[in-house]
TORTOR-695274 format. One record per atom (N, C-alpha, C, O): residue in three letters; z, y, x; residue number from 1; atom name. Coordinates in nm, 3 decimals. Atoms other than C-alpha are relative to their C-alpha. Layout:
// TORTOR-695274
   code         z         y         x   pos   site
    ALA         Z         Y         X   NUM     CA
...
//
This chain:
// TORTOR-695274
   code         z         y         x   pos   site
    MET    -0.073    -0.092    -0.084     1      N
    MET    -0.530     2.784    -3.938     1     CA
    MET    -0.093     0.068     0.101     1      C
    MET    -0.079     0.187     0.126     1      O
    ALA     0.092    -0.057    -0.099     2      N
    ALA    -0.808     2.834    -3.682     2     CA
    ALA    -0.094     0.102    -0.064     2      C
    ALA    -0.132     0.200    -0.001     2      O
    VAL     0.086    -0.095     0.071     3      N
    VAL    -1.026     3.008    -3.943     3     CA
    VAL     0.074     0.131    -0.017     3      C
    VAL     0.018     0.238     0.009     3      O
    ALA    -0.080    -0.121     0.019     4      N
    ALA    -0.748     3.253    -4.022     4     CA
    ALA     0.019     0.075     0.131     4      C
    ALA     0.008     0.197     0.135     4      O
    THR    -0.020    -0.062    -0.131     5      N
    THR    -0.680     3.317    -3.654     5     CA
    THR    -0.127     0.068     0.048     5      C
    THR    -0.122     0.177     0.105     5      O
    THR     0.128    -0.060    -0.039     6      N
    THR    -1.049     3.382    -3.590     6     CA
    THR    -0.024     0.128    -0.077     6      C
    THR    -0.065     0.228    -0.019     6      O
    MET     0.021    -0.120     0.081     7      N
    MET    -1.070     3.628    -3.878     7     CA
    MET     0.096     0.112     0.040     7      C
    MET     0.056     0.228     0.046     7      O
    LEU    -0.097    -0.101    -0.042     8      N
    LEU    -0.752     3.807    -3.770     8     CA
    LEU    -0.038     0.060     0.135     8      C
    LEU    -0.029     0.181     0.155     8      O
    SER     0.042    -0.048    -0.132     9      N
    SER    -0.875     3.831    -3.411     9     CA
    SER    -0.123     0.090    -0.012     9      C
    SER    -0.131     0.193     0.054     9      O
    TYR     0.121    -0.079     0.021    10      N
    TYR    -1.212     3.961    -3.527    10     CA
    TYR     0.034     0.135    -0.063    10      C
    TYR    -0.023     0.237    -0.026    10      O
    GLY    -0.044    -0.126     0.061    11      N
    GLY    -1.041     4.221    -3.745    11     CA
    GLY     0.062     0.093     0.103    11      C
    GLY     0.035     0.213     0.103    11      O
    GLY    -0.058    -0.081    -0.108    12      N
    GLY    -0.840     4.340    -3.446    12     CA
    GLY    -0.107     0.052     0.095    12      C
    GLY    -0.100     0.165     0.142    12      O
    PHE     0.112    -0.040    -0.085    13      N
    PHE    -1.158     4.348    -3.237    13     CA
    PHE    -0.075     0.118    -0.061    13      C
    PHE    -0.107     0.214     0.009    13      O
    LEU     0.072    -0.109     0.067    14      N
    LEU    -1.333     4.568    -3.495    14     CA
    LEU     0.081     0.129     0.002    14      C
    LEU     0.027     0.237     0.025    14      O
    GLY    -0.086    -0.118    -0.005    15      N
    GLY    -1.036     4.803    -3.513    15     CA
    GLY     0.002     0.062     0.139    15      C
    GLY    -0.003     0.185     0.152    15      O
    ALA     0.000    -0.050    -0.138    16      N
    ALA    -1.025     4.831    -3.133    16     CA
    ALA    -0.133     0.066     0.035    16      C
    ALA    -0.135     0.169     0.102    16      O
    CYS     0.132    -0.060    -0.026    17      N
    CYS    -1.399     4.899    -3.117    17     CA
    CYS    -0.012     0.135    -0.071    17      C
    CYS    -0.068     0.229    -0.016    17      O
    GLY     0.001    -0.127     0.073    18      N
    GLY    -1.361     5.169    -3.383    18     CA
    GLY     0.082     0.106     0.072    18      C
    GLY     0.040     0.221     0.082    18      O
    TRP    -0.083    -0.094    -0.075    19      N
    TRP    -1.080     5.329    -3.185    19     CA
    TRP    -0.072     0.045     0.127    19      C
    TRP    -0.073     0.164     0.160    19      O
    TYR     0.072    -0.033    -0.123    20      N
    TYR    -1.285     5.313    -2.864    20     CA
    TYR    -0.116     0.096    -0.030    20      C
    TYR    -0.137     0.193     0.044    20      O
    GLY     0.110    -0.088     0.037    21      N
    GLY    -1.585     5.471    -3.038    21     CA
    GLY     0.047     0.141    -0.032    21      C
    GLY    -0.017     0.239     0.007    21      O
    ALA    -0.054    -0.131     0.033    22      N
    ALA    -1.372     5.754    -3.173    22     CA
    ALA     0.054     0.069     0.126    22      C
    ALA     0.040     0.191     0.141    22      O
    HIS    -0.058    -0.056    -0.123    23      N
    HIS    -1.199     5.803    -2.837    23     CA
    HIS    -0.108     0.052     0.094    23      C
    HIS    -0.091     0.158     0.155    23      O
    THR     0.104    -0.040    -0.096    24      N
    THR    -1.521     5.822    -2.634    24     CA
    THR    -0.094     0.106    -0.055    24      C
    THR    -0.144     0.189     0.021    24      O
    SER     0.097    -0.095     0.055    25      N
    SER    -1.737     6.022    -2.875    25     CA
    SER     0.066     0.111    -0.081    25      C
    SER     0.001     0.212    -0.110    25      O
    GLY    -0.067    -0.100     0.083    26      N
    GLY    -1.480     6.217    -3.075    26     CA
    GLY    -0.038    -0.008    -0.146    26      C
    GLY     0.004     0.077    -0.226    26      O
    ALA     0.044     0.016     0.140    27      N
    ALA    -1.641     6.094    -3.398    27     CA
    ALA     0.102    -0.085    -0.074    27      C
    ALA     0.112    -0.206    -0.051    27      O
    MET    -0.104     0.072     0.073    28      N
    MET    -1.361     5.999    -3.634    28     CA
    MET    -0.056    -0.104    -0.096    28      C
    MET     0.013    -0.199    -0.131    28      O
    HIS     0.057     0.099     0.091    29      N
    HIS    -1.599     5.812    -3.864    29     CA
    HIS    -0.011    -0.137     0.068    29      C
    HIS    -0.010    -0.240     0.001    29      O
    SER     0.001     0.128    -0.072    30      N
    SER    -1.620     5.547    -3.592    30     CA
    SER     0.134    -0.071    -0.017    30      C
    SER     0.138    -0.192    -0.038    30      O
    LEU    -0.133     0.058     0.020    31      N
    LEU    -1.245     5.494    -3.620    31     CA
    LEU     0.016    -0.050    -0.143    31      C
    LEU     0.067    -0.160    -0.165    31      O
    TYR    -0.014     0.039     0.141    32      N
    TYR    -1.258     5.485    -4.000    32     CA
    TYR    -0.079    -0.127    -0.030    32      C
    TYR    -0.030    -0.217    -0.098    32      O
    ALA     0.083     0.119     0.024    33      N
    ALA    -1.543     5.232    -4.003    33     CA
    ALA     0.058    -0.122     0.069    33      C
    ALA     0.061    -0.231     0.011    33      O
    GLY    -0.057     0.113    -0.074    34      N
    GLY    -1.384     5.013    -3.736    34     CA
    GLY     0.128    -0.051    -0.062    34      C
    GLY     0.147    -0.171    -0.079    34      O
    VAL    -0.127     0.041     0.060    35      N
    VAL    -1.039     5.014    -3.892    35     CA
    VAL    -0.022    -0.054    -0.141    35      C
    VAL     0.044    -0.150    -0.181    35      O
    GLY     0.028     0.049     0.136    36      N
    GLY    -1.180     4.971    -4.244    36     CA
    GLY    -0.058    -0.140    -0.001    36      C
    GLY    -0.014    -0.226    -0.077    36      O
    SER     0.060     0.134    -0.006    37      N
    SER    -1.399     4.674    -4.155    37     CA
    SER     0.098    -0.100     0.060    37      C
    SER     0.103    -0.216     0.019    37      O
    GLY    -0.103     0.088    -0.057    38      N
    GLY    -1.119     4.531    -3.941    38     CA
    GLY     0.105    -0.037    -0.102    38      C
    GLY     0.151    -0.151    -0.106    38      O
    ALA    -0.100     0.027     0.105    39      N
    ALA    -0.876     4.564    -4.232    39     CA
    ALA    -0.052    -0.102    -0.101    39      C
    ALA     0.024    -0.187    -0.148    39      O
    LEU     0.058     0.100     0.091    40      N
    LEU    -1.115     4.369    -4.456    40     CA
    LEU     0.011    -0.140     0.060    40      C
    LEU     0.046    -0.235    -0.010    40      O
    MET    -0.007     0.132    -0.064    41      N
    MET    -1.128     4.086    -4.204    41     CA
    MET     0.144    -0.047     0.014    41      C
    MET     0.172    -0.167    -0.001    41      O
    ILE    -0.141     0.038    -0.009    42      N
    ILE    -0.750     4.092    -4.154    42     CA
    ILE     0.051    -0.045    -0.137    42      C
    ILE     0.128    -0.140    -0.146    42      O
    LEU    -0.038     0.039     0.136    43      N
    LEU    -0.704     4.075    -4.532    43     CA
    LEU    -0.052    -0.140    -0.032    43      C
    LEU     0.020    -0.223    -0.087    43      O
    CYS     0.057     0.134     0.023    44      N
    CYS    -0.939     3.776    -4.553    44     CA
    CYS     0.073    -0.104     0.085    44      C
    CYS     0.103    -0.214     0.038    44      O
    GLY    -0.070     0.093    -0.089    45      N
    GLY    -0.769     3.612    -4.254    45     CA
    GLY     0.140    -0.031    -0.047    45      C
    GLY     0.185    -0.145    -0.040    45      O
    ALA    -0.138     0.019     0.047    46      N
    ALA    -0.420     3.664    -4.395    46     CA
    ALA     0.005    -0.090    -0.123    46      C
    ALA     0.103    -0.162    -0.143    46      O
    ASN     0.004     0.082     0.120    47      N
    ASN    -0.523     3.496    -4.720    47     CA
    ASN    -0.061    -0.138     0.023    47      C
    ASN    -0.071    -0.218    -0.070    47      O
    SER     0.061     0.131    -0.026    48      N
    SER    -0.686     3.199    -4.548    48     CA
    SER     0.085    -0.085     0.094    48      C
    SER     0.034    -0.179     0.154    48      O
    PHE    -0.090     0.086    -0.079    49      N
    PHE    -0.382     3.060    -4.363    49     CA
    PHE     0.025    -0.129    -0.075    49      C
    PHE     0.038    -0.130    -0.197    49      O
    GLY    -0.020     0.130     0.062    50      N
    GLY    -0.330     2.693    -4.425    50     CA
    GLY    -0.128    -0.045    -0.066    50      C
    GLY    -0.221     0.034    -0.087    50      O
    GLU     0.117     0.052     0.072    51      N
    GLU    -0.581     2.472    -4.596    51     CA
    GLU     0.051    -0.087    -0.113    51      C
    GLU     0.073    -0.207    -0.096    51      O
    PRO    -0.053     0.080     0.111    52      N
    PRO    -0.458     2.367    -4.939    52     CA
    PRO    -0.100    -0.107    -0.043    52      C
    PRO    -0.221    -0.092    -0.025    52      O
    LYS     0.085     0.108     0.051    53      N
    LYS    -0.592     2.048    -5.089    53     CA
    LYS    -0.068     0.047    -0.128    53      C
    LYS    -0.015     0.130    -0.202    53      O
    LYS     0.073    -0.034     0.121    54      N
    LYS    -0.851     2.074    -5.362    54     CA
    LYS     0.086    -0.033    -0.121    54      C
    LYS     0.140    -0.143    -0.132    54      O
    GLY    -0.082     0.018     0.119    55      N
    GLY    -0.671     2.121    -5.691    55     CA
    GLY     0.136     0.068     0.010    55      C
    GLY     0.200     0.091    -0.092    55      O
    ASP    -0.126    -0.074    -0.015    56      N
    ASP    -0.365     2.296    -5.543    56     CA
    ASP    -0.016     0.140    -0.059    56      C
    ASP    -0.128     0.188    -0.077    56      O
    LYS     0.007    -0.130     0.067    57      N
    LYS    -0.275     2.629    -5.700    57     CA
    LYS    -0.059     0.110     0.089    57      C
    LYS    -0.117     0.205     0.037    57      O
    ASP     0.053    -0.102    -0.090    58      N
    ASP    -0.374     2.831    -5.390    58     CA
    ASP    -0.140    -0.032     0.052    58      C
    ASP    -0.194     0.043     0.134    58      O
    TYR     0.129     0.042    -0.053    59      N
    TYR    -0.702     2.649    -5.330    59     CA
    TYR    -0.109     0.103    -0.028    59      C
    TYR    -0.188     0.135     0.062    59      O
    LYS     0.106    -0.096     0.033    60      N
    LYS    -0.923     2.900    -5.514    60     CA
    LYS     0.016     0.129     0.081    60      C
    LYS    -0.082     0.183     0.131    60      O
    LYS    -0.026    -0.121    -0.078    61      N
    LYS    -0.758     3.198    -5.342    61     CA
    LYS    -0.044    -0.021     0.145    61      C
    LYS    -0.104     0.067     0.206    61      O
    TRP     0.037     0.032    -0.138    62      N
    TRP    -0.808     3.028    -5.005    62     CA
    TRP    -0.152    -0.003     0.015    62      C
    TRP    -0.206     0.053     0.110    62      O
    MET     0.147     0.010    -0.006    63      N
    MET    -1.175     2.949    -5.077    63     CA
    MET    -0.064     0.138    -0.010    63      C
    MET    -0.160     0.168     0.061    63      O
    ILE     0.054    -0.136     0.015    64      N
    ILE    -1.241     3.307    -5.191    64     CA
    ILE     0.017     0.077     0.130    64      C
    ILE    -0.076     0.144     0.176    64      O
    ALA    -0.026    -0.073    -0.124    65      N
    ALA    -1.079     3.449    -4.877    65     CA
    ALA    -0.091    -0.047     0.113    65      C
    ALA    -0.146     0.035     0.186    65      O
    VAL     0.084     0.054    -0.108    66      N
    VAL    -1.271     3.219    -4.643    66     CA
    VAL    -0.146     0.042    -0.020    66      C
    VAL    -0.211     0.085     0.074    66      O
    HIS     0.140    -0.032     0.024    67      N
    HIS    -1.607     3.281    -4.809    67     CA
    HIS    -0.027     0.151     0.005    67      C
    HIS    -0.133     0.192     0.052    67      O
    LEU     0.017    -0.145    -0.016    68      N
    LEU    -1.557     3.658    -4.834    68     CA
    LEU     0.000     0.038     0.148    68      C
    LEU    -0.078     0.122     0.191    68      O
    GLY    -0.002    -0.025    -0.143    69      N
    GLY    -1.467     3.657    -4.466    69     CA
    GLY    -0.131    -0.036     0.067    69      C
    GLY    -0.180     0.038     0.153    69      O
    LEU     0.131     0.039    -0.055    70      N
    LEU    -1.787     3.470    -4.384    70     CA
    LEU    -0.109     0.100    -0.038    70      C
    LEU    -0.192     0.137     0.045    70      O
    MET     0.102    -0.097     0.045    71      N
    MET    -1.996     3.711    -4.593    71     CA
    MET     0.016     0.134     0.071    71      C
    MET    -0.083     0.193     0.114    71      O
    PHE    -0.022    -0.126    -0.071    72      N
    PHE    -1.834     4.020    -4.439    72     CA
    PHE    -0.041    -0.012     0.146    72      C
    PHE    -0.101     0.081     0.202    72      O
    ASN     0.036     0.020    -0.140    73      N
    ASN    -1.880     3.877    -4.091    73     CA
    ASN    -0.152     0.002     0.017    73      C
    ASN    -0.203     0.066     0.109    73      O
    ALA     0.146     0.000    -0.007    74      N
    ALA    -2.250     3.811    -4.154    74     CA
    ALA    -0.055     0.140    -0.023    74      C
    ALA    -0.147     0.183     0.048    74      O
    LEU     0.044    -0.136     0.028    75      N
    LEU    -2.294     4.159    -4.302    75     CA
    LEU     0.024     0.091     0.121    75      C
    LEU    -0.065     0.167     0.160    75      O
    PHE    -0.032    -0.085    -0.115    76      N
    PHE    -2.120     4.327    -4.007    76     CA
    PHE    -0.090    -0.032     0.119    76      C
    PHE    -0.128     0.058     0.193    76      O
    THR     0.089     0.037    -0.109    77      N
    THR    -2.332     4.131    -3.760    77     CA
    THR    -0.136     0.067    -0.016    77      C
    THR    -0.190     0.122     0.080    77      O
    VAL     0.130    -0.062     0.027    78      N
    VAL    -2.653     4.256    -3.923    78     CA
    VAL     0.009     0.152     0.015    78      C
    VAL    -0.077     0.213     0.078    78      O
    VAL    -0.015    -0.146    -0.006    79      N
    VAL    -2.525     4.614    -3.958    79     CA
    VAL     0.011     0.048     0.145    79      C
    VAL    -0.054     0.145     0.183    79      O
    PHE    -0.017    -0.044    -0.138    80      N
    PHE    -2.414     4.640    -3.595    80     CA
    PHE    -0.127    -0.024     0.082    80      C
    PHE    -0.158     0.054     0.172    80      O
    CYS     0.127     0.026    -0.070    81      N
    CYS    -2.741     4.484    -3.474    81     CA
    CYS    -0.102     0.110    -0.034    81      C
    CYS    -0.171     0.159     0.056    81      O
    VAL     0.093    -0.107     0.041    82      N
    VAL    -2.945     4.737    -3.675    82     CA
    VAL     0.041     0.132     0.066    82      C
    VAL    -0.045     0.206     0.114    82      O
    GLN    -0.046    -0.123    -0.064    83      N
    GLN    -2.729     5.022    -3.542    83     CA
    GLN    -0.033    -0.001     0.150    83      C
    GLN    -0.071     0.101     0.206    83      O
    TYR     0.035     0.010    -0.142    84      N
    TYR    -2.781     4.896    -3.187    84     CA
    TYR    -0.149     0.025     0.020    84      C
    TYR    -0.188     0.102     0.108    84      O
    LEU     0.144    -0.016    -0.015    85      N
    LEU    -3.158     4.872    -3.233    85     CA
    LEU    -0.044     0.144    -0.024    85      C
    LEU    -0.136     0.193     0.041    85      O
    ARG     0.035    -0.139     0.029    86      N
    ARG    -3.172     5.223    -3.380    86     CA
    ARG     0.049     0.096     0.108    86      C
    ARG    -0.014     0.198     0.134    86      O
    SER    -0.059    -0.094    -0.095    87      N
    SER    -2.952     5.381    -3.113    87     CA
    SER    -0.050    -0.018     0.143    87      C
    SER    -0.036     0.073     0.224    87      O
    ARG     0.036     0.025    -0.141    88      N
    ARG    -3.096     5.224    -2.797    88     CA
    ARG    -0.117     0.085     0.047    88      C
    ARG    -0.129     0.111     0.167    88      O
    GLY     0.115    -0.081    -0.042    89      N
    GLY    -3.414     5.436    -2.797    89     CA
    GLY     0.023     0.149    -0.015    89      C
    GLY    -0.058     0.229     0.032    89      O
    ASP    -0.029    -0.141     0.026    90      N
    ASP    -3.253     5.766    -2.901    90     CA
    ASP     0.095     0.054     0.108    90      C
    ASP     0.207     0.006     0.120    90      O
    PRO    -0.087    -0.052    -0.107    91      N
    PRO    -3.116     5.970    -2.607    91     CA
    PRO     0.132     0.059    -0.053    91      C
    PRO     0.234     0.054     0.016    91      O
    ASP    -0.123    -0.057     0.058    92      N
    ASP    -2.863     6.141    -2.838    92     CA
    ASP     0.102    -0.108    -0.035    92      C
    ASP     0.222    -0.082    -0.037    92      O
    LYS    -0.089     0.110     0.041    93      N
    LYS    -2.720     5.804    -2.942    93     CA
    LYS     0.016    -0.106     0.108    93      C
    LYS     0.076    -0.211     0.084    93      O
    ALA    -0.002     0.100    -0.107    94      N
    ALA    -2.754     5.625    -2.609    94     CA
    ALA     0.142    -0.041     0.038    94      C
    ALA     0.166    -0.155     0.077    94      O
    SER    -0.138     0.033    -0.037    95      N
    SER    -2.380     5.643    -2.545    95     CA
    SER     0.062    -0.101    -0.096    95      C
    SER     0.153    -0.175    -0.059    95      O
    ARG    -0.054     0.094     0.098    96      N
    ARG    -2.313     5.445    -2.862    96     CA
    ARG    -0.072    -0.135     0.001    96      C
    ARG    -0.023    -0.232    -0.057    96      O
    ALA     0.078     0.124    -0.001    97      N
    ALA    -2.577     5.179    -2.795    97     CA
    ALA     0.080    -0.115     0.060    97      C
    ALA     0.077    -0.227     0.008    97      O
    PHE    -0.079     0.106    -0.062    98      N
    PHE    -2.346     4.985    -2.564    98     CA
    PHE     0.109    -0.050    -0.094    98      C
    PHE     0.132    -0.170    -0.105    98      O
    LEU    -0.106     0.039     0.095    99      N
    LEU    -2.064     4.989    -2.821    99     CA
    LEU    -0.058    -0.085    -0.112    99      C
    LEU     0.002    -0.186    -0.150    99      O
    PHE     0.062     0.080     0.107   100      N
    PHE    -2.299     4.862    -3.093   100     CA
    PHE    -0.044    -0.136     0.051   100      C
    PHE    -0.037    -0.235    -0.022   100      O
    MET     0.038     0.129    -0.058   101      N
    MET    -2.425     4.590    -2.859   101     CA
    MET     0.123    -0.090     0.012   101      C
    MET     0.117    -0.209    -0.019   101      O
    VAL    -0.124     0.077    -0.012   102      N
    VAL    -2.066     4.479    -2.790   102     CA
    VAL     0.047    -0.046    -0.138   102      C
    VAL     0.091    -0.159    -0.154   102      O
    MET    -0.043     0.036     0.135   103      N
    MET    -1.985     4.485    -3.162   103     CA
    MET    -0.091    -0.107    -0.060   103      C
    MET    -0.044    -0.195    -0.132   103      O
    THR     0.092     0.104     0.046   104      N
    THR    -2.297     4.282    -3.239   104     CA
    THR     0.033    -0.134     0.064   104      C
    THR     0.038    -0.236    -0.005   104      O
    ALA    -0.033     0.125    -0.071   105      N
    ALA    -2.208     4.024    -2.974   105     CA
    ALA     0.132    -0.057    -0.050   105      C
    ALA     0.143    -0.178    -0.071   105      O
    GLY    -0.130     0.047     0.051   106      N
    GLY    -1.846     4.004    -3.093   106     CA
    GLY    -0.011    -0.055    -0.141   106      C
    GLY     0.053    -0.155    -0.174   106      O
    SER     0.019     0.046     0.138   107      N
    SER    -1.955     3.969    -3.454   107     CA
    SER    -0.075    -0.133    -0.003   107      C
    SER    -0.039    -0.223    -0.080   107      O
    ALA     0.075     0.126    -0.005   108      N
    ALA    -2.208     3.698    -3.369   108     CA
    ALA     0.087    -0.113     0.053   108      C
    ALA     0.079    -0.226     0.003   108      O
    LEU    -0.091     0.101    -0.053   109      N
    LEU    -1.948     3.511    -3.163   109     CA
    LEU     0.101    -0.043    -0.105   109      C
    LEU     0.130    -0.162    -0.119   109      O
    SER    -0.094     0.033     0.108   110      N
    SER    -1.700     3.530    -3.449   110     CA
    SER    -0.068    -0.084    -0.108   110      C
    SER    -0.010    -0.181    -0.157   110      O
    MET     0.074     0.076     0.102   111      N
    MET    -1.964     3.407    -3.695   111     CA
    MET    -0.027    -0.142     0.049   111      C
    MET    -0.010    -0.237    -0.027   111      O
    TRP     0.027     0.132    -0.057   112      N
    TRP    -2.059     3.119    -3.465   112     CA
    TRP     0.127    -0.084    -0.003   112      C
    TRP     0.123    -0.202    -0.039   112      O
    THR    -0.128     0.072     0.000   113      N
    THR    -1.691     3.024    -3.430   113     CA
    THR     0.037    -0.046    -0.140   113      C
    THR     0.079    -0.160    -0.159   113      O
    LEU    -0.035     0.037     0.138   114      N
    LEU    -1.635     3.029    -3.806   114     CA
    LEU    -0.089    -0.112    -0.051   114      C
    LEU    -0.042    -0.201    -0.122   114      O
    VAL     0.091     0.107     0.043   115      N
    VAL    -1.943     2.813    -3.865   115     CA
    VAL     0.038    -0.132     0.067   115      C
    VAL     0.033    -0.237     0.004   115      O
    LYS    -0.041     0.122    -0.071   116      N
    LYS    -1.827     2.564    -3.599   116     CA
    LYS     0.130    -0.058    -0.057   116      C
    LYS     0.154    -0.178    -0.047   116      O
    LEU    -0.127     0.046     0.058   117      N
    LEU    -1.487     2.545    -3.773   117     CA
    LEU    -0.014    -0.054    -0.142   117      C
    LEU     0.083    -0.099    -0.202   117      O
    LYS     0.023     0.051     0.136   118      N
    LYS    -1.646     2.444    -4.103   118     CA
    LYS     0.042    -0.146    -0.007   118      C
    LYS     0.006    -0.226     0.080   118      O
    PRO    -0.043     0.141     0.011   119      N
    PRO    -1.485     2.122    -4.224   119     CA
    PRO    -0.120    -0.093    -0.013   119      C
    PRO    -0.217    -0.064    -0.083   119      O
    LYS     0.107     0.101     0.006   120      N
    LYS    -1.704     1.817    -4.175   120     CA
    LYS     0.024    -0.090    -0.121   120      C
    LYS     0.138    -0.118    -0.158   120      O
    LYS    -0.012     0.094     0.112   121      N
    LYS    -1.778     1.589    -4.467   121     CA
    LYS     0.050    -0.133     0.052   121      C
    LYS     0.005    -0.183     0.155   121      O
    LYS    -0.057     0.128    -0.042   122      N
    LYS    -1.577     1.272    -4.446   122     CA
    LYS    -0.089    -0.114    -0.048   122      C
    LYS    -0.126    -0.121    -0.165   122      O
    THR     0.077     0.118     0.036   123      N
    THR    -1.777     0.952    -4.438   123     CA
    THR     0.097    -0.118    -0.011   123      C
    THR     0.178    -0.142     0.078   123      O
    ASP    -0.092     0.113     0.024   124      N
    ASP    -1.598     0.652    -4.581   124     CA
    ASP    -0.047    -0.126     0.065   124      C
    ASP     0.019    -0.229     0.054   124      O
//
């Protein structure tokens, strides 16, 4: 449940950042990218509610959703970090550098949270 909540929250965060970027710069591609990446995370989060036992009929779907969410989160963290590094030295893109820094930090925090929520191996 916590994994799904984290992914849903992260998806909402990405959508909000996309809206903010479009609102402040007038660039609609910021909104499309934010809402699109947020929708991917919301889709993964919605499919990762509950934790079925291994062998249950929904177990594979759940595992796919969780692992796709982890991969997308890692990808978005790298992409936003690269965008931040590219925009911080360019005066034309300086206004977006802060947004990319916030998106990088939010993505890294979400990734850290998801890794901390990884189930621990049970020792008998």
